[in-house]
C-alpha positions as CSV (number, residue, x, y, z in Angstrom):
1,M,7.4,38.3,-59.0
2,S,8.6,35.8,-55.8
3,I,7.2,38.0,-53.1
4,R,4.3,38.6,-51.1
5,V,2.9,40.2,-48.3
6,Q,3.7,37.9,-44.9
7,C,2.1,40.2,-42.2
8,I,0.8,43.2,-41.3
9,V,2.7,44.8,-38.2
10,I,0.5,47.0,-35.8
11,D,2.1,48.8,-33.0
12,S,0.0,48.5,-29.8
13,K,0.2,49.4,-26.1
14,D,-0.8,45.8,-25.3
15,P,-0.2,43.2,-28.0
16,P,-2.2,40.4,-26.7
17,A,-5.4,42.5,-26.2
18,L,-6.0,43.8,-29.5
19,A,-5.0,40.5,-31.1
20,A,-7.8,39.2,-29.1
21,F,-10.0,41.6,-30.4
22,W,-8.9,41.8,-33.7
23,A,-9.2,37.5,-33.6
24,V,-13.0,37.8,-32.8
25,A,-13.6,40.7,-35.1
26,M,-11.9,38.2,-38.0
27,G,-13.0,34.9,-37.0
28,W,-8.9,34.5,-37.3
29,R,-7.1,32.5,-34.4
30,V,-4.3,33.7,-32.7
31,T,-0.8,32.1,-33.3
32,L,1.6,33.7,-31.1
33,D,0.9,35.3,-28.0
34,T,3.6,37.1,-25.6
35,E,3.7,40.2,-23.6
36,D,5.4,42.1,-26.5
37,E,4.5,40.3,-29.6
38,A,0.9,38.5,-30.7
39,C,-0.1,37.4,-34.0
40,I,-3.3,36.4,-35.8
41,E,-3.9,33.9,-38.8
42,P,-7.0,33.0,-40.8
43,P,-8.3,29.7,-39.7
44,A,-6.3,26.7,-40.2
45,G,-7.7,24.9,-43.3
46,S,-9.7,27.9,-44.4
47,P,-9.0,29.4,-47.9
48,E,-7.0,32.3,-46.7
49,N,-4.6,30.7,-44.2
50,D,-1.5,31.1,-46.0
51,V,-2.9,33.4,-48.4
52,S,-4.0,36.4,-46.4
53,P,-1.3,38.2,-44.7
54,D,-1.2,37.8,-41.0
55,Y,-1.4,40.8,-38.6
56,L,1.2,41.1,-36.0
57,F,0.5,43.3,-33.1
58,V,4.1,44.6,-31.6
59,K,4.5,46.6,-28.6
60,V,5.4,50.0,-28.3
61,P,5.8,52.4,-25.3
62,D,3.9,55.5,-27.2
63,D,0.0,56.1,-27.7
64,K,-1.5,56.8,-31.0
65,V,-2.1,60.5,-31.7
66,T,-2.5,61.0,-35.0
67,K,-4.9,59.2,-38.0
68,N,-3.5,55.9,-39.3
69,R,-1.4,56.4,-42.7
70,L,-2.7,52.8,-43.2
71,H,-6.1,51.1,-42.4
72,L,-8.2,48.3,-43.5
73,D,-11.3,48.1,-45.0
74,L,-13.3,45.3,-44.1
75,R,-16.6,44.1,-46.6
76,P,-19.0,42.4,-44.4
77,A,-21.9,39.9,-45.5
78,D,-24.3,42.3,-43.8
79,Q,-23.3,45.6,-43.0
80,T,-25.7,46.1,-40.3
81,S,-25.2,43.3,-38.2
82,E,-21.5,43.0,-38.5
83,A,-21.6,47.1,-37.4
84,E,-24.0,45.8,-34.4
85,R,-21.2,43.0,-33.9
86,L,-18.4,45.3,-34.0
87,E,-18.9,47.3,-31.5
88,A,-20.1,44.7,-28.9
89,L,-16.6,43.8,-29.2
90,G,-15.6,47.0,-28.3
91,A,-15.0,49.1,-31.6
92,R,-16.4,52.4,-31.4
93,R,-17.8,54.6,-34.4
94,I,-15.7,57.6,-35.1
95,D,-16.0,60.7,-37.6
96,I,-12.8,61.5,-39.7
97,G,-14.8,64.0,-41.6
98,Q,-16.7,61.3,-43.5
99,S,-19.8,62.8,-45.5
100,P,-23.5,61.4,-43.9
101,D,-24.1,59.5,-47.1
102,S,-21.0,57.6,-47.0
103,T,-22.0,53.9,-47.9
104,W,-19.4,52.8,-45.8
105,I,-18.8,53.2,-41.6
106,V,-15.5,54.6,-39.4
107,F,-14.5,52.6,-36.8
108,A,-11.8,52.6,-34.2
109,D,-10.5,49.3,-32.5
110,P,-9.9,49.7,-28.9
111,E,-6.5,51.3,-29.0
112,G,-7.9,53.6,-31.5
113,N,-7.0,52.3,-34.8
114,E,-9.2,53.4,-37.8
115,F,-10.6,50.9,-40.1
116,C,-13.8,51.0,-42.4
117,L,-16.9,48.7,-42.5
118,L,-18.0,48.7,-46.1
119,R,-21.1,48.2,-47.6
120,A,-22.0,44.5,-48.6
121,L,-21.7,43.6,-51.9
122,P,-24.7,42.5,-54.0
123,P,-25.1,38.6,-54.2
124,D,-23.5,37.3,-57.2
125,P,-26.2,36.2,-60.1
126,T,-24.2,33.4,-61.3
127,P,-25.1,29.5,-59.5
């Protein structure tokens, strides 16, 4: 099939600010930055460039009021240090009803969009 996801569109009250948060959180680059739209993409020349969908933040007048219908699951190399880094960037831990023994952490970005930080995968045993 000759189709792919070009971008994930995220409604935002302040697209440049939310794009800046996610660019640092993901280690990506801002490639569009206007008052009404901002876009982040993987680093130029990286294996993800032109493969991973871009994140496009578009300005909307309304605040987020309910749980996301779609959210990102991020897989870190080290969950503890990544959780601390994301909190330092402005993410906050939230409770959406996950159990205390969940292996993931639920966060909200600066505008309240939920995302999960999954546990790290074990190292690949093949050399």
